[in-house]
C-alpha positions in Angstrom: 115.3 96.7 82.3 112.7 96.2 85.3 111.0 98.9 86.4 107.8 100.5 88.0 106.2 104.2 87.3 103.0 105.9 88.2 100.8 105.3 85.3 97.8 107.4 86.7 97.9 109.3 90.7 95.5 107.4 92.5 94.8 105.9 96.2 97.1 103.5 96.8 94.3 100.6 97.0 93.7 101.2 93.5 97.4 100.0 91.9 98.1 103.4 90.4 101.4 101.7 89.3 102.3 100.0 86.8 105.5 97.2 87.0 107.2 96.3 83.1 110.0 96.9 81.1 111.6 100.1 80.2 114.3 100.9 78.3 117.9 101.2 79.9 118.8 104.8 80.4 122.2 106.1 78.7 124.1 108.5 80.7 124.5 112.0 79.1 127.6 114.3 79.6 128.2 114.9 82.9 126.8 111.7 84.1 127.0 108.4 85.7 124.9 105.5 85.2 123.6 103.5 88.4 123.2 99.4 88.4 120.7 100.4 91.3 121.2 97.7 94.5 118.4 98.9 97.2 116.3 101.9 97.0 114.5 103.4 99.9 110.5 104.0 100.0 109.4 107.3 101.0 106.1 108.9 101.9 107.2 111.5 98.9 106.9 108.1 96.8 103.5 107.9 98.2 102.4 111.5 97.9 103.3 111.3 94.0 101.8 108.1 93.5 98.6 109.1 95.0 98.4 112.7 93.8 98.8 114.6 96.6 101.9 116.3 94.6 101.0 117.1 91.1 102.9 114.8 88.4 106.0 116.8 86.6 106.1 114.3 83.6 103.9 111.2 82.5 104.8 107.7 83.3 107.5 109.1 85.7 109.9 105.8 87.4 109.5 106.9 91.7 112.7 106.4 94.0 115.0 108.7 95.4 117.3 106.6 97.7 119.1 105.0 95.3 122.4 103.5 96.1 124.1 101.2 93.6 127.5 100.4 91.7 128.6 103.2 88.4 128.5 100.9 85.6 128.4 103.5 82.8 129.9 107.2 82.6 129.0 109.9 80.2 131.5 112.0 78.4 133.5 114.4 80.7 132.2 112.5 83.8 135.6 112.5 86.2 134.5 112.7 89.7 133.8 109.2 90.5 135.4 105.9 88.8 133.4 102.9 87.6 132.4 100.7 90.2 132.5 103.1 93.2 129.0 102.6 95.3 127.2 106.2 95.1 124.0 107.1 96.0 121.2 109.5 94.3 119.1 111.8 96.4 115.9 113.5 96.0 117.5 117.3 95.1 119.2 116.6 91.4 119.9 119.9 89.7 119.6 123.5 90.3 120.6 125.9 88.0 123.5 128.0 90.3 122.5 131.1 89.2 119.1 132.5 90.8 119.6 134.5 94.3 118.9 131.2 96.3 121.4 129.5 94.9 123.9 132.2 94.6 123.5 133.0 98.4 123.8 128.7 99.0 120.6 127.8 99.9 120.1 125.5 96.0 117.4 123.7 98.4 115.0 127.2 97.6 116.5 127.0 93.9 113.8 128.7 91.3 114.9 125.7 88.5 115.4 122.7 90.6 114.5 118.7 89.7 113.7 115.7 91.7 114.6 112.3 91.4 111.5 110.6 91.1 109.0 113.7 90.1 111.3 115.4 87.3 113.1 112.9 86.1 113.1 108.5 86.4 114.0 107.3 89.8 115.5 104.2 91.6 112.4 101.7 91.4 113.9 100.5 88.6 117.3 98.4 87.7 119.1 101.4 86.6 119.1 105.2 87.3 121.4 108.3 86.0 122.0 111.5 87.5 124.1 114.2 87.3 127.9 113.1 88.9 127.7 116.2 90.9 124.7 115.6 92.7 125.6 112.1 93.5 126.9 111.2 96.9 129.5 108.8 98.1 128.6 106.6 100.8 130.2 105.4 103.9 131.8 101.9 104.2 129.8 101.7 107.5 126.2 101.4 105.9 125.2 98.4 103.7 123.2 99.0 100.7 119.9 98.4 102.7 120.8 100.8 105.6 122.6 103.2 103.4 119.3 104.1 101.0 117.2 105.7 103.8 119.7 108.2 104.6 119.6 109.8 101.2 116.0 111.5 101.9 114.7 110.3 105.4 118.2 110.9 106.9 119.0 113.7 105.3 115.6 115.8 105.3 115.4 114.7 109.3 119.2 116.2 109.9 117.6 119.4 108.0 114.8 119.5 110.4 116.5 119.2 113.3 119.0 122.1 112.7 115.8 124.4 111.3 114.3 123.7 114.8 117.2 125.4 116.3 117.4 122.9 119.4 119.6 124.4 122.1 122.2 122.4 123.5 120.9 119.8 125.6 117.2 120.8 125.2 113.6 118.6 124.6 113.2 118.2 121.4 109.4 116.4 120.3 109.2 114.3 117.5 105.4 113.7 115.7 105.5 110.8 113.6 108.2 108.3 114.3 109.0 106.9 110.4 112.1 106.7 108.3 113.0 109.9 108.6 112.1 110.5 112.1 113.8 107.7 114.1 117.1 108.4 112.2 117.0 112.2 112.9 116.0 111.1 116.6 119.6 109.1 117.1 121.0 112.4 115.6 119.4 114.7 118.3 120.2 112.4 121.4 123.8 111.6 120.3 124.1 115.8 120.5 122.7 115.4 123.9 119.2 116.3 123.5 116.2 114.7 125.4 113.6 113.3 123.1 110.0 112.8 123.5 108.2 110.9 120.8 104.5 111.3 119.9 102.9 108.8 117.4 100.0 107.1 117.0 102.0 103.7 115.8 102.2 101.0 118.5 105.1 99.5 116.8 106.8 103.1 116.0 106.4 103.5 119.8 108.4 100.3 120.9 111.1 101.3 118.1 111.2 104.8 119.8 111.6 103.5 123.6 114.1 100.9 122.5 116.4 103.8 120.6 116.0 105.6 124.1 113.6 108.1 123.6 112.8 110.0 127.4 109.0 109.2 126.7 106.7 108.1 124.1 102.9 108.8 123.9 100.1 109.5 121.3 100.1 111.6 118.7 97.6 114.2 120.2 98.6 113.5 124.0 100.4 116.4 125.7 104.4 115.2 126.3 105.1 115.2 130.0 107.7 118.5 129.8 107.6 121.6 128.4 109.6 121.0 124.8 112.3 123.8 123.2 111.7 122.3 120.0 110.0 120.1 118.1 110.0 118.7 114.4 106.5 117.4 112.5 107.3 114.2 110.4 103.4 113.2 110.1 102.2 114.9 107.4 98.5 115.4 109.4 97.8 119.1 109.5 95.8 118.7 112.5 98.6 118.4 114.8 100.6 121.6 114.0 98.3 123.2 116.5 99.0 120.7 118.6 102.5 120.7 119.1 102.7 124.6 119.0 101.1 123.8 122.2 103.4 122.0 123.4 106.2 124.2 123.1 107.7 126.3 126.2 108.2 129.7 125.7 110.2 130.7 122.7 110.0 126.9 120.9 110.3 126.4 117.6 107.9 123.9 115.3 110.0 122.6 112.3 107.5 120.7 109.6 109.6 118.2 107.3 107.3 117.2 104.9 106.6 118.0 101.2 102.9 117.2 102.0 100.8 118.7 104.7 97.0 118.3 105.5 95.4 121.5 106.1 96.1 123.0 109.2 93.1 124.2 110.9 92.6 127.7 112.8 95.6 128.6 115.2 94.6 130.8 118.3 97.3 133.0 118.4 96.8 133.4 122.8 97.3 129.6 123.6 99.3 128.5 120.1 101.5 130.9 119.1 101.8 133.6 121.5 105.1 134.1 123.7 107.5 134.3 120.5 106.4 130.5 119.5 107.8 129.7 116.2 106.5 127.6 113.1 108.7 126.6 110.2 108.5 124.3 107.1 111.7 122.2 105.5 112.1 122.2 101.5 114.5 120.2 100.2 118.2 119.8 101.2 121.2 121.9 100.5 124.1 119.2 98.9 126.4 120.6 101.8 122.8 119.7 104.5 123.8 115.7 102.3 127.5 115.8 103.1 127.2 117.0 106.6 124.8 114.6 107.5 126.4 111.6 105.8 130.0 112.1 107.8 127.6 112.6 111.1 126.0 109.4 110.2 128.9 107.5 110.1 130.8 109.1 113.2 127.6 108.0 115.3 127.1 105.0 114.0 123.5 105.9 113.6 121.4 102.3 113.2 118.5 102.4 110.7 115.6 100.5 110.6 114.5 98.8 107.6 111.9 96.1 105.9 113.0 95.0 102.9 111.1 94.3 99.6 111.8 93.4 96.1 111.6 95.1 93.5 108.4 93.1 92.3 106.7 94.6 95.7 107.5 98.0 95.8 103.9 98.7 95.2 102.9 96.4 98.4 105.7 98.6 100.3 103.5 101.8 99.3 100.8 100.3 100.5 102.1 99.2 103.4 103.5 102.6 104.7 100.8 104.1 103.5 98.4 102.2 106.3 101.7 102.7 109.1 102.4 98.9 108.9 106.3 99.8 107.8 108.8 99.9 111.3 111.3 102.4 110.4 111.8 102.4 106.7 111.0 100.0 103.6 114.1 99.5 101.1 113.6 97.7 97.9 116.3 95.3 97.0 116.8 94.8 93.0 120.1 94.0 91.7 
């Protein structure tokens, strides 16, 4: 099969990915094999390609927003049917036994595995996954618009919940890419007043089209104090900026798996008056199921830019250069 893999992590301009032939994977016991139709291109894929996240194994195929049709099933697999459309997301295994899994926080599992990091992902014509970690996908979305729901959407949803936005509150969103433009729609559907702060002119236009109450530069102050904020931009310098934009008792939720270093925080001006900051670590399958149901109910309107499989490296370069509006998606089969 045709696939991309990370040959040696390096800046994306130096082309760290390679394109070629790999063996078609066979599903093991309890696994399903998916003939991939689309795969979202996530900033985490960029972090893996560039080495911001250290490789867990050599020559890994990236991609963890995988949409396709089941064409083979391992022994014992019975949750789905051959020919059924499913999605493969970032979280692909948890131990089920550690103290975090036992209390329902499997996103904090001590022995997790992730698609496109610990196992091959969807920048390929086929992919396999344990059936317990695959998702049935709502019919409301075609293959291209379903792909970004599987990470950008789910993580945006968890980040919104971690922000603890009060009903009808004012939400600030820093950075406005794939995840942010979906989380903003969920927040507005639930009655929030959304203020978008981003350096990208194209992203500011999209935020305006989606109904944001205000749109401005990432370093600028919003027009009103914020009850909560979500940091999607992987820029640590913006953390003090966002904290100062919070009203008393506000909370900042940092959504990314990678963030550049945070500069010193001044307690009196940035954190005092019960402001809080928290991180987001992966998601639970419960998050995924809740979000996909809500996405179909709203329904969400994912904005996507599609690329052929052969142009995955160009898609990552465009993502690095802030040239993607909404989400980048590879069309494969």
